[in-house]
Each structure stands twice: as structure tokens, then as C-alpha cells.
N, C-alpha and C positions, 0 to 999 in steps of 0.2 A: 504494500500500500504506499501511496505517497501523498504528500500535502503540499498544495501550492499556496504559497503565501501571497498576500496582496502586496503590491509594491510598496505600500507605506509602512510595512512592518520589516524592519531589518531582521536578517537571519540570526545575528548574535543576540538580539533581544528575545527572539523566539526560543533559542536554545537555552538561555538563561531562565526563561519561564518554565521550560520543560524540566530543567535541573532542579528548580524550586519545588516542583511537585513530585520530584523523585523519578521522573521519566528520563531515562538514559539512552541516547542512541547506541545501538549495537552496531559497530563498525563492520563486523563480519557479514552480517545479513542485510545490513541497511534498514533494520527495523528498530522501533523504539521499544524498549523493555522496562517494565516497571519493577525496580529492585526494592522499592519502599516496603512492600508488604513482607517480602522474605527477610529483610533486614530487621523489621519490627518484630517478626515472629522469632528470630534468633535472639534478639535483645530480650524480649519477654521470657523466653525459655531460660536464658541465663539469669534473669532476675528471679523467676520462679525457683530455679535450682538454689540460688544463694538464699533466698528467703526460707526455703525448706531446710537448708543446712543451719541457717541461723535459729530456727525454731526448734529443730531436733537438738541442737547443742544446748540451747537454753533449757529445754526439757531435762536433758541429761545433767546439766549443772544443778538444777534444782533436786534432782534425784540423788546426785552425788552429795550435795549438802545435807540432804535428809539422812543418807546412809552414814555420812560422817558424824553428824550430830548424835544419831542413835548409837552408833559404835562408841563414840567418845564418852557418852554418858554411862554406857555399860562397862567400859574398860577402865575407867578412871582417868589418870592423868597423862596417858600417852600422847606424845606430840604428833606422831605419825599414825595415821589410820589407813589400813589397807582396805580397799574396796574390791571385792571380788565380783567378776562379771556375773556369775550366777545369781548375785543378790540384786542385781538391777532389774527394775520392773520390766516385765515381758513387753508391756505396751510400747515402751520406749525402744526396745530392741527389735521390734517387729519390722520386718522388710529390710533390715540392715544387716550386713555381715561385718562391715568395716567402717572405720572412722578415718577419713582422709586427713592428711597433714594440714590442710587449710581448716578443717573442722576442729582438729586438735588445738589450733591456734585460737579459734573462736571459744572453744571450751575453757582453754586456759584463762582467756580474757574474762569470760563471764564468771568463772569461779573467783577470780582475783577482784574484779570490780564489784560484784554484787554480794559476795560472801566472804571475801578476805581469805581465800584459801589458795594454796599453791599445789598444782598437780605435778606428780613425779611419775614417769614411766619407767619401770625397772629395765625393760629392754630397749628403750629408746623409741618405741612404737606403741600405739594403742592396741590392747589385746582384741582378738576377734570377738565379736558380740554373740556369736552362735555357740561359743565354747561354753560348756557348762562345767568345766574342770576348775583348776585352781588358778586360773589366770586372774591377775589383779593389777591394780595401780595404786599409788599411795597419794594421800592428800594430807597437807599440814596447814596449821593456821599460820598466816604471815607474820 
């Protein structure tokens, strides 16, 4: 398809208007392609994934704080409390097998800012959430 511009509309002005609306000429085929929708979808997917991670890590931080407080009260004056993966509420672990390094950063931040806790990972990585064995991580008061 082709468009004929009236002589009063400069081509540069027309292309600028196309660009403003997200319509970009495709030089290979000579067609105009709308990239805005695809770009917006990608952006929304990334925002959703980040929001989901933030939500999940905030829930996990609340759960870790609860377990920390409960274990701290029952064990006495220990500074470091081990949180076992098997003790984490199943609803928080549901649909997840791992916690990414970016999510660990979020979790550390939430524990620090909202609860004054420091997270220590004994092996340098967060344990698998599906594991019902003795995998754990430690939490201490700042």
C-alpha cells in the first residue's frame, strides 16, 4: 500500500507524525509497522514480573519475620535464628522452586528496612523452596 501526500505536507513532517504515533517505516518491505503495541506488551510483562517478585518477596519477608520472632521467643537469647525451608508457609512457596538473585536482593532489603533483620545464606545462595529437608538460611537482628 502507498500513501500520496498532498503537496502542502512535507514528507519529513509526515514521518515525524508517524514516529509520534509509534508507526515506523519498515525499509525492507516498504510497509509501515506498528511497534508500539509490542513494546507496550513487553514493558507491561516486565512490570508484572517485577511486581510479582516484589509481592512474593514481601510476603516471604513477613513470613521470615514471623518465624524469626516465634523461634526467638521459644529459644531464648540466641542472636542467630535458622529458618528451615520446610517451616515456610506452603502458600508462599506454591508455584516457586527458586528465588533469583534479584529476588534475594529484594528480600534482604525488605528484611532490613521493615524488620531490622539481616539475612545470611550459608551456601551463598537461597535454598530450593521445594526441598522439605534440612535446608535453611539464618536471620539476625541488626
